[in-house]
C-alpha positions in Angstrom: 46.2 -4.4 -18.5 44.1 -1.8 -16.9 40.4 -2.8 -16.6 39.2 0.6 -14.9 37.4 2.9 -17.1 38.9 6.4 -17.4 37.9 8.8 -14.6 34.9 10.9 -15.2 35.0 14.6 -15.7 33.3 16.9 -13.5 30.9 17.5 -16.3 30.3 13.8 -16.6 29.7 13.5 -12.9 27.1 16.5 -13.0 25.1 14.9 -15.8 25.2 11.5 -14.1 24.1 13.0 -11.0 21.3 14.8 -12.9 20.2 11.8 -14.9 20.3 9.1 -12.3 17.3 10.2 -10.2 15.4 10.9 -13.5 16.1 7.2 -14.8 15.2 5.8 -11.3 11.9 7.9 -11.3 11.3 6.9 -14.8 11.7 3.0 -14.1 9.3 3.3 -10.9 6.6 5.1 -13.0 7.1 2.6 -15.8 6.7 -0.1 -13.4 3.6 1.4 -11.7 2.1 1.9 -15.1 2.6 -1.5 -16.3 1.1 -3.1 -12.9 -2.0 -0.7 -13.3 -2.6 -1.4 -16.8 -2.1 -5.2 -16.3 -4.4 -5.1 -13.4 -6.9 -3.2 -15.4 -6.9 -5.5 -18.4 -7.0 -8.6 -16.3 -9.9 -7.0 -14.3 -11.7 -6.2 -17.5 -11.1 -9.7 -19.0 -12.5 -11.2 -15.9 -15.6 -9.1 -16.1 -16.2 -10.0 -19.7 -15.6 -13.7 -18.9 -18.2 -13.4 -16.2 -20.8 -11.7 -18.4 -20.2 -14.2 -21.3 -20.6 -17.0 -18.8 -23.8 -15.5 -17.3 -25.1 -15.1 -21.0 -24.3 -18.7 -21.7 -26.2 -19.9 -18.5 -29.2 -17.9 -19.5 -29.4 -19.5 -23.0 -29.0 -22.8 -21.6 -31.6 -22.1 -19.0 -34.0 -21.0 -21.8 -33.0 -24.0 -24.1 -33.7 -26.3 -21.2 -37.2 -24.7 -20.6 -37.9 -25.0 -24.5 -36.9 -28.7 -24.7 -38.8 -29.3 -21.4 -42.0 -27.8 -22.8 -41.7 -29.5 -26.1 -41.2 -32.8 -24.4 -44.2 -32.2 -22.2 -46.2 -31.0 -25.2 -45.3 -34.5 -26.9 -45.8 -36.6 -23.8 -49.2 -35.2 -23.0 -50.5 -35.2 -26.5 -53.3 -37.5 -27.9 -51.0 -39.0 -30.7 -48.5 -40.6 -28.0 -51.5 -42.2 -25.9 -53.5 -43.3 -29.0 -50.3 -44.9 -30.5 -49.4 -46.6 -27.0 -52.8 -47.8 -26.5 -53.3 -49.1 -29.9 -49.8 -50.8 -30.2 -48.8 -48.9 -33.1 -45.0 -48.3 -32.0 -44.1 -47.8 -35.8 -46.1 -44.8 -36.4 -45.1 -43.4 -33.0 -41.4 -44.0 -33.7 -41.9 -42.2 -37.0 -43.7 -39.3 -34.9 -40.8 -39.1 -32.6 -38.3 -39.0 -35.3 -40.2 -36.1 -36.9 -40.6 -34.2 -33.4 -36.9 -34.9 -32.6 -35.8 -33.3 -36.1 -38.5 -30.4 -35.8 -37.4 -29.6 -32.3 -33.6 -29.9 -33.0 -33.2 -32.6 -30.4 -30.3 -34.9 -30.5 -31.9 -38.0 -28.9 -35.5 -38.6 -27.8 -36.2 -41.8 -25.9 -39.7 -42.9 -24.4 -39.2 -45.0 -21.2 -41.9 -46.4 -18.8 -41.9 -45.6 -15.3 -39.3 -48.1 -14.5 -36.9 -46.7 -16.9 -37.1 -49.4 -19.5 -36.9 -48.0 -23.0 -40.3 -48.1 -25.0 -39.2 -46.2 -28.0 -36.5 -44.4 -29.3 -36.7 -41.4 -31.8 -33.6 -41.5 -33.6 -31.7 -43.0 -36.5 -28.9 -45.5 -35.6 -29.9 -45.6 -32.0 -29.7 -49.1 -30.9 -32.5 -50.7 -28.7 -31.5 -51.5 -25.1 -32.6 -51.4 -21.5 -32.0 -48.8 -19.0 -28.2 -49.4 -18.8 -27.8 -47.7 -22.0 -29.1 -44.3 -20.7 -26.7 -43.4 -17.9 -28.4 -40.4 -16.5 -31.7 -42.1 -16.3 -31.0 -43.2 -12.8 -30.8 -39.6 -11.8 -34.2 -38.6 -13.0 -35.9 -41.5 -11.6 
């Protein structure tokens, strides 16, 4: 059994000699183009992600400022002081719930200087001591 291919003619050898460098060059150009396009796409994607993250950070910063200003407004307002001085915690809780809804806050909790919870402005929020607010120790 003969496994060798038939010998090429001169025309076949000349054609192969002409096409081999062309195919090799085409393969190199294809690899270079693939690498450059891939690098460009990855670079553009990373640039877009950086821009999106920067925009998200700015939105978060502005939201933190908005919430901080709203909470400062409530805490320095006369309604809170009058309700706390008069012992009207029920009316203050209603005011805090209304304020929380109006400002779009998920939770609103009033604590004393030691971190003990005085009032919560939310439905379904259990009363408790400082242990129920894990991040409070970082703030005090």
